[in-house]
N, C-alpha and C positions, 0 to 999 in steps of 0.2 A: 434329609441330611442337614445338620445345622450349618449355618454359615461359618466361614473361617473366623470371623470376628467373635461369634458366639463360642466356638471351640477354644479360641485363645482365652477368652474370659473364663471359661470353665476350668481350663488347665491351671490358670494362674490363681483363681479363687481357691482351689483346693490346696495349692502350695502356700498361699497366704494364710489360710485357716490353720495349716499345720504349724507355721511359724508362730502364730498367735497362741496356739495351744501350748507351745514350748517357749513362751516369751522370755521367761527368766533365763533359760540357757542361752537363747539368742542374744538377749540384751547383755549378758555377762561377756559374751564373746566379742560383740561389736561395740561395747561401751566406748565413750569418747576418750577414755584413758586406758583402753585395753591394749594388749600387745599387738593385736592385728591392726588396730587403728594407727598405732605408732609405726607399724611396718608400712602401712599405706602412705602415711605422711612422709616417711623416709624415702619411699619410692617416688615421691612427689607426683602422685596421681591427682587428677583433678577432682574425682568423685569421692569425697569424704564427707561425713556428717550428713547434712540435709541434702547433699547431692548424690548420696549413695542409697539407692533403692534396695530394700531388703524384704523379701527374697529377690533373686534375679528373675528375669522374665523367661517364660517358656513359650515356644512356638511349636506347632505340630510339624511333622516331617513334610507335609504337603506344602507348607509355606516356603520351606527351603527349595523344593522342586519348582514352585512357581517363580521364585526369585531367579533361579537358574535359567528357566525358559524365557522369562521376560528380559533378563539382562542380555542373553544371546541375541534376542530379536532387536533390542534397542541398539546394540553395537552394530548389528547388520544394517539397521535403518540409518545410523550415522554414516557408516561406510557407503551406503547407497547415495546419500546426499553428497558426501565428499567426492566420490569417484564418478557417479553417474549424473546426478543433477547438476553438479558444478564442474564436472570434467577434471577433477584433480587440481583445480585452480584455487589458490589461496585468495586471490583478489576477488573472485566471484563469491566465494564463501564469506569472506570478510564483509563484502557489501550486503549480502543477505542477512548476516548476523549483526550488522551495524557496529562492527569493530571500530573503535575510535581511532583517530589519527595517531594519538600518542601510543597506542597499543600495536599498531601495524608493524613497527620495526621488529617486533618479536617473532613475526611469522617466518617460517622456514621455506624460502623459495627453492631450496635445493631438492625437495621431494614433495609429493602430495601429502595432504593431511591424513591422519589415521587415528582410530580410537586409542586411548591410552591403555597401558597394561595394568595400572593401578587405578582403582576407583572405590568410592564409598557412597553410593547413592542413598539419599534419604527417601523413605517411603512411609506411607500411611496404610494401615489395614482398615478398610471400610466395607462392612458387609462381607461379601465373598470375594472382594478384590484386594489386591496389593497395588497401590497407586504411587507412582513416582512423584515426589515433590521437587527434587533437584538431582541432577546426575552426579555431581561432584567427581568429575574425571580428573585424574592426575595425582602425582605424588604429594601435592599440597594438602590433599584430604588426609587428615590424621586420625588419631585416637586408637590406632591398632594396638600400641603397647598398653594403653589404658585398659582395653578390653581383656588383654591377656593377663595382666597383673591382677586385676580384680577378679577375673574368672578363676585363676588358680587359687585365690583366697577363698572363693565360694566352694571350690572343689573339696577343700579340707575343712570347711566350717561344720560345726556340730549341727545336727538336725537337717540343715539344708544339704550339705554334701552327701549325707546318707540317703536322703530321698532322691537326689539326683542320680545316684548310683542305682537305686531301686528302679527308677524310671528308664534307665538306659540312656539318660540325657547326653547329648553330643555337643561338645564345644571344642573347636580347634583353635590352637594358637596361630593367629594370622601372621605374627612376626616370623614364626618358623617357616611358613610358606614364602614370605618375603626373602628370608635368608637363602632358601633354596633357589629362588629366582635370581638373586644377586650373584650367587656362585655360577649359575648357568650363564648369565650375561657376561661375567668376567671371562669365563673360559671361552665363550663364543667369540670374544674380542681378542683372543690370544693372550690373555693375562692370567696370572696365577689366581686360583680360586680363593687364596688367602690374601689377595691384594688389599691395599688400604681403601676403606670406604669412609667417606665423610658425609654425615648427615648434617645438612646446613640450612640455616634460616638467617634472615637479617639480624644483625646484632641487637637491635631494639626489641626484637621478638624472640630471641633465643631462649630466654628464661620463661617468658610468658607461655610458650607452647611446649615447654619441657622437652626440648629436642634431645637433651642428654638421655632421657628415658628411652627413646627409640633406639639410640645407639647402644645403650646398656642391654636392651632386650635382643638386639641383633647379636651382640657378643655372646649372649646366652646360648645362641645356636651356632657358634663357631665363626661368626663374621668378624673380621678385624675392623671394627667400626668405632669412630670417634665423632663427637659433635663439635662443630666450629661455626662461628659467624661467617656468613657469606663474604663479608668484606675481607676476611683473612685469607681467602683463597687467591692464589696468584696464577695466572695463565701466561706462560712465556716459554720461548724456545721449544715449542712443540710439546709442552706438557703442562699439567696443573700441579701446583704444590701448595702445601700448607705448612708454614714455619719450616721450610726446607725439605719436607718429606713429600715424595711423589704420591699423588692421589690417583688411584686406579678407577674408582667409581664415585660419582656424586649422587646422593639421594637428596633431591632438592625439595624442601618445603617452601622456600622463597619463590615468589612469583611476581607477576606484574602489579597486582593490587596491593595496597590501595593507592599507590603513587607510581603510575607507569613510567613517567619520564625519569624520575630520580632512580627508580629501581632498575631501569634499563642500563644506566651507566654502570651499575655494579654487576649486573647479570650478563651483559653482552660478551665480555671476554670468555666467560664460562660457556655460554651458548655456542660461541664460535669454536671453542676447543672441543666441545662435545660433538658438534656437527662435522668437525674435521677428523674425528677419531682419536684425538689426543687424550681423551678421557671418556669413560663410559658414563652416560647420563640416562638414568631411567626416566622415561616420559618427558620428552622435550616440552618446554613451556608452551610452544606453539600449538601442540596437539591438545594441551590442557585448555588453551583459549578456544580452540575449535570445538571443545565439548562443553563450553559454558552453558548456563541455563537457557540461553536463547535458542540453542539447538532443539529444545523441546517444542518450540513454536514451529520450527521447520518440519520436524517429524510429524507433529499434529496436523499440519497442513497437507503433507503428503498422504497421510491416512485419510483425510477428508476428500481429497481429489482423486483418490484411488490410483495415484501414480506409483505408490510403494507396492512392491510385489505382494501378492495376496497372502502368501504364507507368513511373511514377516508381519503384515498388517494384522492378521488373525491373532498372532502371539502377543501383539501390543494392545489389543482391545482391553480396555479397563485399566491398563497399566499407565499409559500416557494420557493424562487428562487433556480436555480441550485447552489449548494454549495458543495465544496469538501475540504478535508484537503490537504494542499499543500505538495506533496511528489514528489520525483524524480522517477516516474514510470508511468505505463499506467493506463488509465481509459477507461470505455466503454461509448461512447457518440454517441447517435443515431445509436446504434447497430454496431458502429465502434470502434476498439481499437486504441486509440490515446495516445501519450505521454502528460502527464498533463503539464509539464513545457513548451513544445513547444506550446501547446494550449494556455497557459497563455501569452506567448510572442506574438503569432499571433493575439490574441483577446484582446490585452491590452485595447483598447478603450471601450470595452464592459464589463469590469470586475472591481472588487474591491478586494483588499487584506486587511486582518485585523487579528490581533492576537486573538485567541479564548478566552482567559481569560482577554483580555484588557478591560479597563474601561476609561471613560471620553474621548473617541475618540483616545486613544493611538494607534498609528501605522496605523490607517485607511488610506489607499491609494487608490485614485480613478484613474483608468488608464487614463482616458481622461484628467486629470488635471495635469499630470506629464510627464516629458520627457521619452523617451524610455530607456535612460541610468539609470535614477532614478528608473523606474519601474523594470528593471532587477536587480538593486542593492537591492530593497526591496524583490524581489522574491528570491534572493540568501539568504537574511537574513531569510526569511520564511522557506526555506528548511533546513537550518542549526540550527535553533533555537531549544532549548529544549521544549519550549511550542509549541503547534500546532497552525498553522495559517490556515485561510480559504481563499479560492478564491470563489467569488460569482458573479453571473450575476448582472450587474448594472441595477437597476430599473429606467428607463428613464421617468421622469415626465417633464411637461412643467413648465415654470416659472409662479409664482403667483404675484399679485400686493400686495406690502407691504408698508404701510405708517406709519411714526412715527412723533411725534410732536417735533419740534425744535423751538428755539426762534424766527426765522423768518417765521414760518408757518409750514404747513404739507409738509413733504418731502416724495415723493413717488417714488418707483422703482419696477421693476419686477425682482424677484430673485427666486431661488429654495427654496422650503420649504419641510419639512416632518412633520409627525404627530406621536403622541403617544396616546395610549388608556390605561386607568387604569383598572386593574382586581383586585377585592377584593372578595375573595371566589368565590361564584357562581354569583356575580354581574359583568357582562362583557358586554360592558364596562360601568363602572360607570360614566366616563367622558373622555374627550379627551384634547389633547394639539396640538397646531401648533407651529412649531419652524422655525425661519428664521436666516440666517447668519448675521454677522455684516453688517450694512448698508454700501454700497459702495464696498462690496466684493462679487463678483459673484462666488458661489461654491455650489456644491452638498454636501459638507462636513459640515453638520449642527450639530455642537457639541458645547455644553456650550454657546449657543447663545440666541437670543430672544425667550421667551416662552410666550404663551398666551392661554387662554381657548378656547375650541371649543364648539359651540352650534349646536345642531341637530334640523333640521326643517323638 
């Protein structure tokens, strides 16, 4: 049986060949001045032009099933750490994760930590494995509306849409699942299902992350949603309001990063209101912090020392890469005691360094893509930083074919890609994304680059 990666390549090569056979039709539909391109720009999606891969990515059904099994096991492992290893203690968890002093005020001492309801893990397909790169727990993980808007555009595109129907390709609108969850949460809190929902981000990032797009897509599914800067929300007299209107639920993109101290001054009244039941808040920022990338090191360690229940451990094999917090000290590797820093230097080509609480790709350093002197400099930074850094095995995938539309035709290259899947409550995965680096730049560091929907066949 071919590996998952080989199967994915074969599926997508056939679709790519079809698009190139009908290039004139496809180019006319997706031209830079076409109606569909104008529609995408009007919807203010991120992936247009060189950032829109054509055709969309296909994955076999077994990839969906693998994501579902792995995600359930990872959440079970996180719950095991939260409740068993650390006894429900935020302080013990924060110490183990190296949560900085400026971030600790966000933690919710009123109850134990728990996995978030919303997530968008980043993964790599390598051989027969799906490997997690980052968990991306919490409502700050975005791009749901992007996948839905672009996906609907592909559904009706000539050549591509027809072949997707022939294949029985499946793509679900993630925002529809989010809308269903929001109504359920409102009603469970004793509020009307059509209560006012505010999608919020800090004012400086409100336009950058197209928060209005998510609110618009929620309205498509009957949610009374609006987008507002977090600074415009007021918590007082046992309720939260925005410009005088009572808010029933906050869908929070704003979080502690990149400025925990300043952000806390803005977020604290809202966090207090949510914890007091004065407003419904999906995924407390504390639980999002408890699911930062550093949690992968703790899961990896419990897999290695066999303290994690065997069934969970078996379902995580191959999914959670070797991950450790970067420290100047020994680790046990293959039953041998080795110095972690020496290991990092000698295995540079096989490793990745990244800050645990980093976001938007901050600090991610891939060993094979930097010089030895730069690698050592980042390693020294990781050891001395107040925040914990991770070192992880690099998941080695092969290159994939990516095509984009330019004025002179379809431009095609082979480059590295990675994937994300969306989790909404018990719906895992509701949908997926494939991401590619900027055209012309060969790298495994796929951050804030081209985004496109995934179809399962």
